[in-house]
C-alpha positions as CSV (number, residue, x, y, z in Angstrom):
1,X,0.0,0.0,0.0
2,X,1.3,3.4,-1.0
3,X,4.8,2.0,-1.5
4,X,5.1,1.2,2.2
5,X,7.0,-2.1,2.7
6,X,4.7,-4.8,3.9
7,X,7.0,-5.4,6.9
8,X,6.3,-1.9,8.1
9,X,2.5,-2.2,7.9
10,X,0.2,-3.3,10.7
11,X,-3.4,-4.6,10.1
12,X,-5.8,-4.9,13.1
13,X,-9.3,-6.2,12.9
14,X,-11.5,-5.8,15.9
15,X,-8.4,-5.0,18.1
16,X,-8.2,-5.1,21.8
17,X,-6.5,-2.4,23.8
18,X,-3.3,-4.4,24.1
19,X,-3.2,-5.0,20.3
20,X,-3.3,-1.3,19.6
21,X,-0.7,-0.6,22.4
22,X,1.6,-3.3,21.0
23,X,1.5,-1.6,17.6
24,X,2.2,1.8,19.1
25,X,5.2,0.4,20.9
26,X,6.5,-1.2,17.6
27,X,5.9,2.0,15.7
28,X,7.8,4.1,18.3
29,X,10.7,1.6,18.5
30,X,10.9,1.5,14.7
31,X,10.8,5.3,14.4
32,X,13.5,5.7,17.0
33,X,15.7,3.1,15.1
34,X,15.1,4.9,11.8
35,X,16.0,8.3,13.3
36,X,19.2,6.9,14.7
37,X,20.2,5.1,11.5
38,X,19.0,7.7,8.9
39,X,18.7,10.9,10.9
40,X,15.1,11.7,9.8
41,X,11.6,11.3,11.0
42,X,9.2,8.8,9.7
43,X,5.7,9.4,8.4
44,X,3.2,7.4,10.4
45,X,-0.1,6.8,8.5
46,X,-2.9,5.4,10.5
47,X,-6.1,4.5,8.7
48,X,-9.1,3.8,11.0
49,X,-12.5,2.5,9.8
50,X,-15.0,1.5,12.3
51,X,-17.1,3.1,15.1
52,X,-15.8,6.1,16.8
53,X,-16.8,8.7,19.4
54,X,-15.2,12.0,20.1
55,X,-14.8,14.9,22.5
56,X,-11.9,17.2,21.5
57,X,-10.3,14.2,19.9
58,X,-11.3,10.9,18.3
59,X,-11.6,7.6,20.2
60,X,-11.9,4.1,18.8
61,X,-14.8,2.1,20.3
62,X,-13.2,-1.3,21.3
63,X,-16.0,-3.8,20.7
64,X,-14.5,-6.5,22.9
65,X,-13.9,-4.4,26.0
66,X,-16.8,-1.9,25.5
67,X,-14.4,1.0,26.2
68,X,-12.8,3.8,24.2
69,X,-9.2,4.0,23.1
70,X,-7.9,7.6,22.6
71,X,-6.3,7.0,19.1
72,X,-6.0,10.6,18.0
73,X,-4.5,11.6,21.4
74,X,-2.0,8.7,21.2
75,X,-0.8,9.7,17.8
76,X,-0.5,13.4,18.7
77,X,1.7,12.3,21.7
78,X,4.2,10.7,19.4
79,X,4.0,13.5,16.8
80,X,7.0,15.3,18.3
81,X,9.1,12.3,17.0
82,X,7.3,11.5,13.8
83,X,5.0,13.1,11.2
84,X,1.6,11.6,11.9
85,X,-1.4,11.3,9.5
86,X,-4.7,9.9,10.9
87,X,-7.4,9.1,8.3
88,X,-10.6,8.8,10.3
89,X,-13.1,6.8,8.2
90,X,-15.6,6.5,11.0
91,X,-18.6,8.2,12.7
92,X,-17.9,10.9,15.2
93,X,-20.7,11.0,17.7
94,X,-20.1,12.7,21.0
95,X,-18.7,10.6,23.8
96,X,-21.3,9.2,26.1
97,X,-19.4,7.6,28.9
98,X,-22.4,6.5,30.8
99,X,-24.3,5.2,27.8
100,X,-24.2,2.0,25.8
101,X,-22.0,0.3,28.5
102,X,-18.9,2.1,27.2
103,X,-16.4,3.4,29.7
104,X,-13.3,5.6,29.5
105,X,-10.2,4.0,31.0
106,X,-9.9,7.2,33.0
107,X,-12.3,10.0,33.7
108,X,-12.9,12.6,31.0
109,X,-11.8,15.3,33.4
110,X,-8.5,13.6,34.0
111,X,-8.0,12.7,30.3
112,X,-8.6,16.3,29.2
113,X,-5.8,17.5,31.5
114,X,-3.2,15.6,29.5
115,X,-1.0,17.9,27.5
116,X,-0.3,16.8,24.0
117,X,3.2,17.7,22.8
118,X,4.1,17.8,19.2
119,X,2.6,19.5,16.2
120,X,3.5,17.2,13.4
121,X,0.0,15.7,13.0
122,X,-2.9,15.9,10.6
123,X,-6.3,14.3,11.0
124,X,-8.5,13.8,7.9
125,X,-12.2,13.2,8.6
126,X,-14.5,11.4,6.3
127,X,-17.7,12.4,8.2
128,X,-18.8,15.6,9.9
129,X,-18.5,16.0,13.7
130,X,-21.5,14.7,15.6
131,X,-22.6,12.3,13.0
132,X,-23.4,8.7,13.2
133,X,-23.5,8.3,9.4
134,X,-21.5,5.8,7.5
135,X,-18.0,6.9,6.4
136,X,-17.7,8.6,3.0
137,X,-15.7,6.0,1.2
138,X,-15.4,8.0,-2.0
139,X,-13.6,10.7,-0.1
140,X,-11.1,8.2,1.4
141,X,-10.5,6.6,-2.1
142,X,-9.6,10.0,-3.4
143,X,-7.3,10.7,-0.5
144,X,-5.4,7.4,-1.0
145,X,-5.2,8.0,-4.8
146,X,-3.7,11.5,-4.1
147,X,-1.2,10.0,-1.6
148,X,-0.3,7.2,-4.0
149,X,0.4,9.8,-6.8
150,X,2.6,12.0,-4.6
151,X,4.5,9.2,-2.8
152,X,5.9,7.7,-6.0
């Protein structure tokens, strides 16, 4: 995909929290190694398609644990060490911590106090904020076609 070596791609289907955290650890380790060997930052492209909820940032709804994972926040935390692009092909309804059995791993108040360092991040949304609509696949197809054209 996009000229990215298969060995540097990660595919997760219905991931659990530990699956996502394992991939983040691998990405951070690989990025650090690339910086040491080649002296430059990587571009981290994360494509998410599924169900999402949001407050100031986007969260993956983990179907197995019935909790939210702060994907956008996690990528922004590592953006001081890599250029991060998150393509969010999912709904963006407001977080409802007491509804639908979903729980945040920490309270929203505590979460919102975290300072995100790093400004090398971009998030592309395929659906408007507050919507529960299906992702706009045509938009995402055009984004990937554009990236493919410019990455060759």
